[in-house]
Each structure stands twice: as structure tokens, then as C-alpha cells.
N, C-alpha and C positions, 0 to 999 in steps of 0.2 A: 432586344434580340430574343429574350426568353419567350417561349410559347407555353400555352396551358393545355395543349392537347394530351391525349392519353400517353402513358409512358412509352410503350412500344420499344423502339430502338434505343432511346436514351437510357431506358432501364437496362437494356441488354449490354450497353457499353460499360455500365457501372456494376455489372452482375456480381462477380466474385471479388471486386476490388473496393467496393464502396464503404460498407459499414462494418468492417472487421468481422467479428464472429457471426453476424447475422447473415452476411451475404451468401455464403455457399449453401446454407440450408434453404434459404429462400429460393435460390436458383434451382436447386435440385427438386423442390417441391412446388414449383411455380404452377404446375397444372395437376397437382395431386398425384404425380406418377414418379417412378424411379428416374434417377438421372440417366441421361443418354450415354452411349459409348463415345469416347473421345477418339476422333479420327484425324489423320494428318491432312486429308483433303476430302471434299464431299462433292460428288457430281451434282450440278445444278445450283451450287452456292459458291459465290466468290466473296471473300472478305478482304478489304483493304484498309490499312491504317496509315496516317501521315500526320506530320506537324508542319507548321509554316516556318518554324525555326528550330534547328537542332542544337544551337548554342545560344544561351541567354545569360543575362545577369540576374542577380537576386531580385525578386519582386517583379520581373518582367512577365508579361502575359503571353501565353502561347495558345494558338488555336490548334486543337487536336481534332482530327476528322476520322470518323468511322463510316465506311461505305460498304454496304452489303447488297450484292446483286444476286437475286435468286429466281428460280422458276416460279411461275404463278401457282403451281400445284404444291408448293412447299410453304408451311406456316412457320413463323418464328415465335418463340416463347419469351414473353416480357417479364424479366425479374425486376425487383424494385430499384428505383433510381436513388443513388447515394450522393454524398457531398464530396467525395474524393475519388480520384483515379490514381491508385498506388500512393506515391508520396506527394502527389500534387492535389491542391485544393481546387475544386470546381467553382469558378467565379460566376459563370454564366453558361447557358446552353441553348441550342436551337435544335429541336428534334423532329423526327417523323416527316422529313422532307421526302415524299414519295414521288417517284417518277416512273411512268410506264415506258419502257424502251421500245424502239421499233420492232425488235425481234420478239416481243411479247413478255420478256422478263421484267421483273420489278426491281428498281433501284431505290434503296432506302438509306438516306444519309443523315448523320447526326454530327453536330459540331459542338465542341466544348472549349470554353476559354478557361485555361488552367494556369496556376502559378505556384511558386514555392519560395520560401525565405531562408533556405539552407543551401549551401554550396555542395558540389560534388557531382559524381556521375550517376545519373538516375535513368530509369526507363519506365514508360507506361507499360505495365506487364502484359503478357499475352492475354487477350480478352476472350473469354469463352462465349461462343455463339451457339445457342441450342436451336435446332431445326426439327420440325415434325415432318417426316417424309410422307409421301403418298400412301405407303403401306402402314402408316401410324407408328413406325419406329422412330426413336428419338436419337439424334446424333449431336455431338458437341464438337464444334470445330474451333480450334485455338487460332486466333489471329496473331500476326507477328507483333512482338514487342517493339516499341519505338524508343530508342535511346535519346536522352537529352542531357547536355552538359550545362550545369549551372555554375557561373563564375561570380566572384566577388566584384563589387563596383570599385574597390580600392586596388590600386596597382600593387605589385609585389613589394613588400617592405613598407608600404605606406600605412599610416594610422590616421585617426581623426585629428590628432595633434598636428598633422602636417598642413591643416587648413590655417593659413596665416591671417592675422587681423589686418585691416586696411591701415596704411600709414598716412599721416598728414591730414587727418580729418579735422583735428583741433588746430586753431590758429595759435600764434605765439602768445597772444594776450591771455590765453587760458592758463598760462604758467607764469603770469606776471608776479604773483604773490608767492612767498616762500611757504610751502606746505610740508616741510620736512617733518615736523612733529606730528602732523596728521598721518603721514605715512608710517612713522614709527609706532604711533599709538594703534593705528589700524592693523599693522602687522602683528603687534603683540596680542591684540584681541583675537585675531584670526588664529594665531598659534595656540592660544589658550583654548579656543573652541575646538580646534583640531585635536589637541591633547585629550580633552574631555571625551570626544567621540571615540578616539582610539581606546581609551580606558574602558568605556562602556562596551565596546565591541570585544575587547579581550576578556571581559567578565562573562560574556555570553558563551554558552556551550554550543559550538557549531554542530548542527545535525547533518549527517552525510546526505547528500542529494540522492534521491531515489533514481536508480538507473532506468533510463527510458526503455520501455518494452513495446515492441511492435505488435499490436493486437490484431493485425490482419491474419487470415487463415494461413496455416503453415505452407500449404501447397501454393498459395499465391506468392509468398515470400520466396520460396524455393524456385518458382518459375521465373521470378524477377532476377534472382541471382544467376540462374543459368543463362538468361538472355544477356545479362551484362558480361558474363564470362565469355560468351560467344563473340560479343562485340569487341573484346580486347584483342582478338587475333593473336593469342599467345602461341598457338601452334605454328602459325606462319612465321613468327619470329624465333622459332626453335626453343621456346621457353616451356618445355614439356613438364619439368618439375613443378613450376608454379601453377601450370594448368591443372595437373592432377591433384595438387594440394587443394585448390579451390573446388574442383569437381567432387573429390571425396569428402571434403568438409561440408559441402552443401548436402550431400546424401546423409552424412552422419547427423548433422544438425536437424534435418527434416525428420528422420526416423525418431531421433531423440525427442523432438518437440511433439510429434503425433502420439508416441507411446510413452511419454513422460519418463524419459531416461536422460540424465545429464552425461552425455557421451563424449563431448568434445575433448576431454582430457584422458580418455581411455586409450589403451593400446588397441591395435586391430584385433588381437586375440581376445581381449576383454570385451570389446564391442561385439564380436561374433558370438562369444559365449553367452552374453546377455540376450541377444536376439534369437538364439537357438530355442529359447524357452517361450518366445512370443509367437502368437499365431499370425504370421504374415500371410498375404495372399499366396495362392498356390505356386510353388517353385520359386518364389521370389528370394527366399533365403539363399538358395544355391547360387543364384545370380549375384547377389550381394557379396557372398563369400569370394566368388571368382573375381569380381571387380575390385574388391578391397585388396586382395592378394596381388593383383596386377598393378594397382596404383602404388602399393608399397615398393614394388620393384623399380618403378620410375622415380619415386621420391627418394629412396634410400640406397638403391643399387646402381644409380646412374644408367638405367636401361632406357633406351630411346625407342618408343613404339613407332609403328608405321602410322601414316596419316589415316589409313582405313581403320586401324584399331582405335585411334583417338575419336573418330566419328562414331564408331560402334559404342564406345564407352559412354560418350555423351548421350546418345540415343537411349542407352540402357537406363541411365540415371533419370532422364526425362520421362521415360515410360514408367519407371518405378514410382516416381512422384504421382503420376496419374493413376496407377493401379492402386496405390494406397488410398488416394482420394476416393476412388469409386468404392473401395472396400469399406471405407468409413461411412459413406452414404448408405450402402446396403445394410450395414449394422444398425444405423440409426433408424432406417425405415422398418427393418425387421423388428426392432424393439418397440417402435411406435405401433406397429400392427398387433403386437402381442399385448398392448395396453400398458407397457411399462414406461419408465421415465427415460432420461438420457442414458446412453450406454456407458458402462463403467470403463470400457476400453474401446478405442484409445481416448485418453483424456484431453490431449492437446488439440483435438480436431476442430474445436469451435473457435480456435484462434486466440484463446486467452490462456494458453498453457503456462507452465512455470518457468520456462527458459527464455532468456533474452535472445533477440535476433542479432 
């Protein structure tokens, strides 16, 4: 299935999702220029994503398809192809399937065979597609996230011990002789060996296991969380409090990760005080302050917002994630142009920050 043609659309699918810290920088600098403006829709470009199965078992393979239809006057920027799509490993891929449509537009399709060995609710995060428009401007269009449920192959309550041995394999002649002492001796030896192993294990000092850290870029993780939150339909179920807990925690975590602040245990007042001293994108602080205050009303004062307000707040957080992402890229490019090293702030932008996801 694998092709050896140039990266093109395969690379685009893995753009910001593939290689953790390296992906966003490579995407933003693919053509030696500044990253494009992120837009909700783009005339002349259609992006479609799909999977052949939305519910799988651990280890099952899923075919993920990215289809981009665009005008022939628009060029696409190819970032590097990586080994993962979000939490899924790429097992195989077929890329650069170009078709010229009857209306003159170009269809470019890429297919990825992906899998994972952990259970839970996942999503292939929103994929960024960069297009060079006829006027040479660059635009980034985010494709829709695709949710996938991964279930265990064991039924609820089952364990591997529920696999019973086959009975009646040995004939009666196999037990003709009295082997009682063999069993007693073997049991005693096994008990002695087990006791020795337990003694050795108790003498060892157990080292605490290192907490798993998601090394993907923070904006990628935040976009995935927002996509999963939307997929839960909490608003439709009237679960406003739970919705705003997840929405505000996503914004808290994201800003803390990007600007190296351990904010999840802070009160809203402590959070706002800390970020008042940080140079956020223009007017973003005022919006964050208003959103956090409104979220606290829902979480702690049993206030029920209107459906329109919940949509507005979701769009605000989504836009805040992207505004900070673009601000990080501008800082990096500005410092690179000045001949310096990596920017001192924000430190979590490369995806390897100090906080767990």
C-alpha cells in the first residue's frame, strides 16, 4: 500500500500531529515564511476527514482518510510526514492520489492505516492544512477532528484468568500410579522458590514510575481536548457545570503549558493575577478574565447560561488557543531573524514543557 512519491498531502496530514515538538515549527517554516492566518473556511478549498470505523477494539486497524479538493490556482504547503496521528500510530499509508475533477478542481486524497493499544475516547485532532492563495497569502484551514472509541477485548469483569484449560485431554492411564509425594515435593519446592522471590523483591527499593508526559505541542493537545468536549454533547444533556469545568480547565492548562505556569491548582484570582504580568496577544487578557468569571458563575453559583453563550465561550477558547499559537510562531521567527536562539518566552511552545497533560 505504501508509496514512495514525494510527501505532499501525506505530510500535510501529519503536520502538527506527528513528531511532537518538531511538527509545528516545521509546518510554520515549510516555505521559509511566516505561518498563515487560521480561518474557519476558505473559498476554493474543501477539507474532508473520515474513518472506516468509529468504534474499535485495542490493536484493531482503522483507515483514516484525508481528502482535499481545491482550485487549480491554489498551492498546498507540504510539511514533514511523521509516525503518528495524535494518539494513533501510523502503520501504513498511501498518499498523493491526485484526481482532476470535471469542473477543473483538483482532488488530493491520502489514506492512513492507524492503530493504538490503549483504551478510551480518542480523536484524530483537527488537522491544519496550509494553502498558498493566488495573491501569495497563506491561509491555514483546520479540518474537523474525527472521534474514535477504543474498547478492551475483554468483557466487563473478565480477566485473563477466565480462560479455562481444556478438560479430559489426559486419559485415565495417566493417573494410574500414585504420585502424591511428587505433588507434595513439587509444591514445597515451588513455595520455597516463591518465598525467595518475595524476599528479594521486598529488599529492593521501588522507584516511583515516571509520570507519562505528552510531548505533542500544547495547541495540538488543547485542540484535541476541545474536539472531544464537543463530541460529548454535555450542553444537550443540560450538564453545564461539567461542560464549563472542562472548557475552563483546557484554557488554564494550555496557557500554563505555553507560558510555563503550574496553574491548575490556582484560584481564578491567582490565575488572573499571574497572567496580568505576562504579555499575551492584544486584548486576549480581557477576554480571558471575562470568560473565567462567567465560567465560575456556572461552576459555583448554579447559573445556567443560554445555548448561544455556551457556543460563544467555546469559540472564544478555540480562538484563544490559535491566537497564542500564532503569537508563538511570530516570536520565534522574529528572534530567528534577529540572529538569536530560541525565544525565552513562552517556554512550553515546543511541546516539551514542564507540565503533564
